[in-house]
C-alpha positions in Angstrom: 99.4 78.8 96.0 97.7 82.3 95.1 97.8 83.0 91.6 100.1 85.4 89.8 99.3 88.6 89.4 100.4 90.7 86.1 101.6 94.5 86.0 103.0 96.8 83.9 106.0 99.1 83.9 106.8 101.8 82.4 111.0 102.7 81.8 112.7 105.2 80.2 115.5 103.9 78.0 118.8 105.3 76.9 119.8 105.7 73.1 120.2 102.0 71.3 123.8 100.5 71.5 125.6 97.5 70.8 126.5 95.2 74.4 129.5 95.6 74.5 129.0 99.9 74.6 126.0 99.3 77.2 126.3 100.4 80.6 126.2 97.6 83.4 122.4 97.4 84.3 119.3 96.4 83.0 118.7 96.7 78.9 116.0 95.0 76.6 116.7 93.1 73.2 113.9 92.7 71.3 111.3 91.4 73.8 114.0 90.4 76.3 114.8 91.9 79.6 118.3 91.4 80.7 121.0 93.1 83.0 124.8 93.3 81.9 127.1 92.7 84.8 129.8 95.2 85.8 132.1 92.3 86.1 132.3 91.6 82.0 136.1 91.0 81.2 138.2 91.8 77.9 136.2 91.2 75.1 133.1 89.2 77.0 129.9 90.8 78.5 128.8 88.8 80.9 124.9 89.6 80.5 122.0 87.4 82.0 118.2 87.2 81.3 116.0 88.7 84.4 113.6 85.6 83.8 116.1 83.2 85.2 119.3 84.0 84.8 120.3 81.7 82.1 123.4 83.5 80.2 122.2 86.1 77.3 123.3 85.4 73.8 120.5 87.4 72.0 120.4 84.8 68.8 124.1 85.2 68.1 126.4 82.8 67.6 129.8 84.0 69.1 131.2 86.8 71.1 132.0 89.2 68.6 128.0 88.9 67.2 126.7 88.8 70.7 129.0 91.9 71.7 127.6 93.8 68.0 123.6 93.2 69.0 121.6 96.3 69.4 120.4 96.6 72.9 118.7 99.6 74.7 119.7 100.6 78.3 117.1 101.0 80.8 118.1 104.6 82.2 118.9 104.0 86.1 116.4 106.5 88.3 117.1 110.1 88.0 119.0 110.4 84.9 117.9 112.2 82.2 117.3 111.0 78.7 
């Protein structure tokens, strides 16, 4: 097995917003990289951790608190901030 490599990537982020307001795609919350699915339903935002695919809860208890978390969307390539 080859040893793992460490690399650094730089991203531009869109202005912070709530998880509910965030567009589908990558975002970070505190030190967690996650993504919001476009298949969110009603008041439930489907979001998952990039590292492992577990459901993102961001330390929130309940849907309302989770939707109100402040996240930092990562701008898609070609979007000017």
